[in-house]
N, C-alpha and C positions, 0 to 999 in steps of 0.2 A: 429667748432672742435665737436662740441656738438650732431650737426644733421648731419654730415657726419657718426657721432659714431652711432648715434641712425640707420641712412637707413642700414650700414651696417651689424649690427643686426638684423633688420626686414629682410632683403633679406638673411640673413643666417638660421631664421629663417624658411622663407616661404622656400628654399632647403629642410630641414632640414622633413618638414610636408609633401614636395612632394615627397622624399624619403618614409617615412613611408605611406604615404597614397596604396600608390602601394603592403606593405604588409601588409599582414591577421593579423585581431585583433587576438593573441591571446588567446586561449584560455584553459582552465585553465582541465585538466586529471584529473579530483578528486581520481579513483582510485589510479593514479602512487603518486601522493598529496600525499594522505591521508596515503595509506600505505607500505613504505620502502619495503617491501617482496614480491610485488605481481606479481615480476618476476616468484617467486617459485608459489606463491598461484594460477598464472594462468595455473600450469600444472594440478593440478588436479582438476576436481570441487568442489562446493561449498560444505557443506556438508546443508542437512536439516533443521538444525537449525541457522547456519546464514543466509539459504536464506529466513528465514522466521523471521528474526534479518532484515533482510532488506530490504523489504517486505516494512518496515514504519506501516504495522498493530499494533494495541493499543492491548496489552499483561498483563499479569494479575502481579501485583506490589503491596505492602502494602502501597505506596507510595501515599499520596493528591495531591499530585503538582500535576498540568495539565500538560496533557501527557507525564507526568514517564514513563508508558507503553509502551512509545515509544522508541524503542533501535537507530532506524536511520532513517531521515525526508528525503523520498526523492526529495523533493524541495527544499532541505536544498541543493543536486548539481547544482541545477539548480540557485542557490544566487548563489552559490558561481563560478558557468561561466560568469552570467553578470557581480557579481560586478567584481569580476579582469579580464573580460576582456575589453565592451567596456566600463565600467561606467569609467575606471581605464585609459586604453588609451583611448580614445574620448576628456573624464576633461582633463585629463593631458596635451593636451596638447593646449586643448582650452585655459587653465588659461596660459599658457606660449604665445599662439600668442596674444592674446587680449592685454595685457599688451607691446607688441611688438610691435603690430599695432600704438595705440595711440604714444607712442614714434618716430615711424617712422610718424605721422600724425604730432605729433610736432616740428620734424625735420624740414620739408615741407611748413608750416604754422607757425608755431612759438604762442605763448601766445595771445590773447584776449585782449589788450590794454586800457583804456581811453582815448579815439581821445581828449579832449579839456584837457587842462592845470587842475589841482590839484588847488583846493581853497584855503583850508590847514582848511576849516567849516566843520566843522565833525557833522557829527547826527548819534543818536542810530539805530542799524540796528536789535541788538540783546539783549533783556534782559539779565541780567545774568544768572536766574533759564532757560532762552530754553539754555544756551549755557553748562551749565550744564549738561541737557540731555542731548543733542545731545554728548558728549565728553564721555560720560559716555556710550552710547551708542554706540559709535566710538569705545570706549577701547575694549568693549565687542566684535563686531564684530570680529575686529582682534587678539583679543587672542582667538576666536572662529576660525576664518578664517585658525589664522597655527597650531595650535594644529591641525584641523579638515584635513588639508594636511600633517602633520607628519600623525594622523592616517590611510589616505587612501593611502598617494603614501607614506612615509617614511623606507619603507621595501625595497623602490626600490633607493631609493635617499642616506639612511641612512647607509646601512648595509654595500659597497661596500667600504665606507669609514672608519667607526667607529666599525662594528660590530659587531654581534649579541648581544655579551651582551653589552656594552654602550647604544646599540638600545634600548636596552629589558628595562634598565631606564625610556629612551628620554618618549621611548610611555606611560609606564605609570605616568609616571609627564603627559605628556597629554592627554592620556585619562579622567584622574580623573581632570582635570582641565579644560578642555573639561565641562564633568560637570557639574561640579559647578557652573560654570558662563553661561551656556545655561541656565535658570533659570532667572536669573539675565538680562541677554540679552530681554527676555520675558518683561518684567517688562520695561525694557528701551525701548522699543518700541510703548508697553502700555501708557505711561506716551509723547512719542513723540503724538503719534496718536495723546494722547486727547491737547496737545498744540499747534499743527500746521495745524490739518484738517484746520482748516476756512481758512488759505491765501493756502490751497491748493485745493480749489473748482475751478471746472473748467470754464473759463470763454469765453464765444465769442472771444474775443481777442487774446485767448491762439491759437487757429488754426493761427491766421498768424501767429506768430512766429514761430509754426510746418512749415508753407511750407515755410521760408526764413530761416527755420536751419541753411542751409549750406552756404548758404553769410553768418548770424552772427555773426556764427562760427568763420568765416575766416577774422570780421573785418570787412568789405565789407561795411551792412549798420547796419539801427538795427528797431526795433520793439519792443513799452512800451508797459511795462508788470510791472503788480503789483508785489510784493512783494519776487514769487516765478515768474521766466517763465514757460513756457510752458518745458524744460525739467527738470529741479528740480519737478514739478509736474508730470514732468509722473514716475520720479526716486523714491518721494514721493509714492505712490500708487500703480507699479511694484515691486520697489526694495525693500522698509521697510514693505509697508503693506505687499501683498500678496507673495513677498518669506520669507520674515520676518515671516511668519503664518508660511509660510507650512514648514521651518523647523525648526521651533518652539515648531508645535502640534505635526511632527513625530520624533522631540528629546526628547516629554513628554514618547511616548508609546518606546524609547529605555531608558531612564534614568530612568522610573520608573516598569521596570519587575514585581513589585509586584502587580502587581492590576490583575494578571495572564493573562494577553495578549499570545497567543500561537505566539509558533515556525515562524507558518506564515505570523502570524500578524507583527511579527518585522522585519522579512525580509525581508516585503513590504516596512514598514516602513524604515528601513533600505538603502532602495533602495530608497527611495521616497526624503529621507533625502541628503543620496550624493548626487541627482542629482540634489535635486533645490538649494544645497550648494554652488556647483558648479556654476551653470548660475546666484545665487546672488552673488560672487564672481567676476564673471568676470562682471557682470553690476558695481559692485562698484568700477571695476578700472576707470571704466569715469568720476565717481562721485566723486574719490579722484582727478587726473586728472582736473577734473575741476578746485575743491577745492584748490589744492598747484600750479602748476607749468601752470595748461591751464588756468586761467583766474584772470588777474592782480589786486590786491585786494580783491581776496574774503576768501582767507585764513585767513586775518589781519578780516576780517569783522567777524571769527567766533568765533577769539580767541582772538579781542577786545572787540565786540562790538558795535564799531565803524562805518566808512564808511567816505566818504571826499563825499560832494555834488555831486560832479562832480560825480564821482563813481554812484552814484544812479541814477540822474538823466539819464546818459548815457544804463546802464542796468537794470534801473527798477520805469521809469519815470510817472507809475502809479503812483506807491508807495509811489511815493518823489513829487508829486505833493498831494498828502493824510498829509505826514506830513510836509509840505510847509505851508497847510491852516489849520495847528490845530491851535489853537490860544497858 
């Protein structure tokens, strides 16, 4: 039954995506959206003062704040068009289709199972401190992901359901929570890197695992790996380190405007942050899948720190042999 439901979901999503692909990406008419009286304004040409104010030039002001003399920044309209257009449209579809594709894969092939019977003899895979670091990072990631989705897509999802006033409270809470958890997420990534980098150095045998990854993921063959296999190492370097660094640094630019970075720098950082976060979340779906229902016993390894010896030998044979040889 679960497989049939997953197949139905992915088929429906692909049909919706095909229909959406035929439609143009919604562009933002900044003039119409920003000024409700634009229809009347278009009947008469703008005054010279208004043209100068909207030109983006710097005018005289007693304020010492950076760019205080700029009444309307021209680049801001370009930012709104990109942010509210392709980033929101394609990013939204990516966050919908990726989990549906993963569910479709699960419906067809099922989870990775341990072929040999479990021995009942347990061995430690993760220390307590390692699990604390992992779960702190994971909780921060989920919090930032959910609040970020509310900030980026909330007006399209929640306003039709709960209205503008209720959504304003949801948005304010999401924004402040996002800003507070962001620096903690960066600290947890640094701690995660320091703790696990030695286990994620690329080895020659990792190429063999990567070469046979489709057969391994379908449970048709096994390639010996160390404490982390090639897919886990790729997630560590490209997911946690690369995307984590991108969203963290761009988030700091947005989180601390008191360093007087200009509006243009904030707009560029906002686009980088949004695109990087969407790709980060999309890649994390695969990691979450393998760590929960995708691989039998994987979640328990991070939950308790212990794994059965049969599980360790099948999934991480090289690491298993090293641990068994220790006195």
